[in-house]
C-alpha positions in Angstrom: 118.6 48.9 146.2 117.2 49.4 142.7 118.1 46.9 140.0 120.8 47.7 137.4 120.0 45.5 134.4 122.7 43.9 132.3 122.6 44.7 128.6 123.9 42.2 126.0 123.6 42.3 122.2 120.5 40.1 122.3 118.5 42.2 124.7 119.6 45.8 123.8 116.6 46.6 121.6 114.0 45.3 124.1 115.7 46.7 127.3 116.8 50.0 125.9 115.2 51.1 122.6 111.7 49.7 123.4 111.7 50.9 127.0 108.8 53.1 128.2 111.2 54.8 130.5 114.4 56.7 129.6 117.4 54.4 130.0 120.8 55.2 131.3 123.4 52.8 129.9 126.8 52.6 131.4 129.2 51.2 128.8 132.1 49.6 130.7 134.6 46.8 130.8 136.1 44.7 133.6 139.6 45.8 132.9 138.7 49.6 133.1 139.7 51.2 136.4 137.6 54.3 135.9 134.6 52.1 135.2 134.9 50.7 138.7 135.1 54.3 140.1 131.8 55.3 138.5 129.9 52.0 139.2 128.8 53.0 142.7 127.5 56.3 141.3 125.5 54.5 138.7 124.0 52.2 141.4 123.1 55.2 143.5 121.3 56.8 140.5 119.4 53.6 139.9 117.9 54.0 143.4 117.4 57.8 143.1 115.6 57.6 139.8 113.7 54.3 140.4 110.5 54.4 138.5 111.6 57.3 136.4 114.8 56.0 134.6 115.9 52.4 133.9 119.6 52.0 134.7 121.6 49.3 132.8 125.3 48.3 132.3 126.7 47.1 129.1 130.1 45.3 129.0 131.7 46.4 125.8 133.8 43.2 125.6 130.6 41.1 125.6 128.6 43.4 123.3 131.1 44.9 120.8 128.5 45.3 118.2 126.4 47.5 120.4 129.5 49.5 121.4 130.4 49.9 117.8 126.9 50.9 116.7 127.0 53.8 119.2 130.6 54.8 118.6 131.9 53.9 122.0 135.6 54.8 121.8 136.4 55.4 125.4 135.0 54.0 128.6 133.2 54.6 130.8 130.7 56.2 128.5 127.2 56.8 129.8 124.3 57.3 127.4 120.7 58.2 128.0 118.2 56.8 125.6 114.6 58.2 125.4 111.9 56.8 123.1 114.5 54.7 121.4 116.8 57.6 120.6 120.1 58.7 122.2 119.3 61.8 124.2 122.5 62.5 126.1 126.1 61.2 126.4 128.8 61.6 129.1 132.3 60.2 128.5 134.6 59.6 131.5 134.2 59.7 135.2 132.0 62.5 136.6 130.2 63.0 139.9 126.7 62.1 140.8 125.6 65.8 140.6 126.6 66.0 136.9 125.0 62.7 136.0 121.8 63.7 137.9 121.7 67.0 135.9 122.0 65.1 132.7 119.1 62.8 133.7 117.0 65.7 135.0 117.5 67.5 131.6 116.3 64.4 129.7 113.4 63.9 132.0 112.4 67.6 131.6 112.3 67.1 127.8 115.8 68.5 127.0 
């Protein structure tokens, strides 16, 4: 099983913005039912894209400044960052195929 890193305010810049790999960040909260629905998909993607995409989770209650900086208004929100810039965003629960398409587009330079 590939590692899903935990993002906090203190490590966001290093883990996400300075990463050599594209980074998928799952913005979630422990009280969010849909967040728990998408969590297994995020873990599957971590394995599927191991070595190509870093996968992280960010609890918006523990990092409200990060959530605010990126305009997170609904969760789950998944964002892909590439070279320190936001490259793609998906709000709400979607399937593995749709998230894979989003990652493949970013990896292809889209």
